[in-house]
C-alpha positions in Angstrom: 30.6 10.4 -14.9 27.3 9.2 -13.4 27.0 5.4 -13.5 23.4 5.4 -14.8 21.5 8.5 -16.1 17.5 7.6 -17.3 15.0 5.6 -19.3 12.6 6.7 -21.9 9.5 4.7 -23.0 7.8 5.7 -25.7 4.5 3.4 -27.5 5.4 0.5 -25.3 9.3 0.2 -26.0 12.5 1.0 -23.7 13.9 3.4 -26.4 17.1 4.2 -24.2 19.1 3.9 -21.2 21.9 5.1 -20.4 24.5 3.3 -18.2 28.2 3.6 -17.6 30.0 1.1 -19.3 32.9 1.1 -17.0 33.9 -2.3 -15.3 33.4 -1.2 -11.9 30.0 0.1 -12.8 28.7 -3.3 -14.3 26.6 -5.8 -12.6 25.9 -3.7 -10.0 22.1 -3.3 -10.6 21.8 -0.2 -12.3 20.3 -1.3 -15.4 17.2 -3.6 -13.3 16.7 -0.1 -11.7 16.5 1.4 -15.3 14.2 -1.6 -16.5 12.1 -1.7 -13.8 11.5 2.0 -14.0 10.9 1.8 -17.6 8.1 -1.0 -16.7 6.4 1.5 -13.9 6.0 4.3 -16.5 4.8 1.9 -19.2 1.8 0.7 -16.4 1.2 4.4 -15.9 0.9 5.1 -19.3 -1.9 1.7 -19.4 0.6 -0.2 -22.0 0.4 -3.9 -21.9 3.4 -4.7 -23.1 7.0 -3.6 -23.2 9.7 -4.4 -25.5 13.5 -3.5 -26.4 15.8 -4.3 -28.8 19.4 -4.3 -27.2 22.8 -6.2 -27.3 22.0 -6.6 -23.5 20.5 -9.9 -23.6 21.4 -11.2 -20.2 20.0 -8.1 -19.0 16.9 -8.2 -20.2 16.2 -11.9 -20.0 17.1 -11.4 -16.4 14.6 -8.6 -15.8 11.8 -11.0 -16.9 11.9 -10.1 -20.8 11.3 -13.0 -23.5 13.3 -13.2 -26.8 11.1 -12.0 -29.5 10.4 -11.3 -33.4 11.1 -7.9 -34.3 8.4 -8.3 -37.0 5.9 -8.3 -34.1 6.6 -4.2 -33.7 6.1 -2.9 -37.2 6.6 0.6 -35.3 10.1 -0.4 -34.3 10.9 -1.6 -38.1 9.4 1.6 -39.1 11.3 3.8 -37.0 14.7 2.3 -38.2 13.9 3.0 -41.8 12.9 6.5 -41.4 16.2 7.1 -39.4 19.4 4.7 -40.8 19.0 1.4 -41.8 22.5 0.6 -40.4 20.4 0.5 -36.7 19.0 -3.1 -37.2 22.1 -4.1 -39.0 24.6 -3.0 -36.6 26.1 -6.1 -34.3 24.1 -9.0 -32.5 20.9 -7.0 -31.5 18.2 -8.6 -30.3 14.6 -8.1 -29.7 12.8 -8.6 -25.9 9.0 -8.2 -25.0 7.4 -8.8 -21.5 3.4 -8.5 -21.2 2.8 -6.1 -18.3 0.8 -7.3 -15.2 
């Protein structure tokens, strides 16, 4: 199994990243590498801000993101409504945002 796979940025949102959640694959920097790649890609595409909805609070906070209100990103709410409302209600996902410089 790969410890990390890749990242997808769409419309200024980190749509997905995949990291092996095995204990020996945690805490060795793969998540930070993927988030840095997402930031580079977003800058290349001209985005001024990047946001994510995630369970990984510590990871996003350590990468310079701040907690944000999901209501500031109506495109995300629209996307959830078009898929499955349970995505908003599952667990303790939080919204994070970072202004790109």
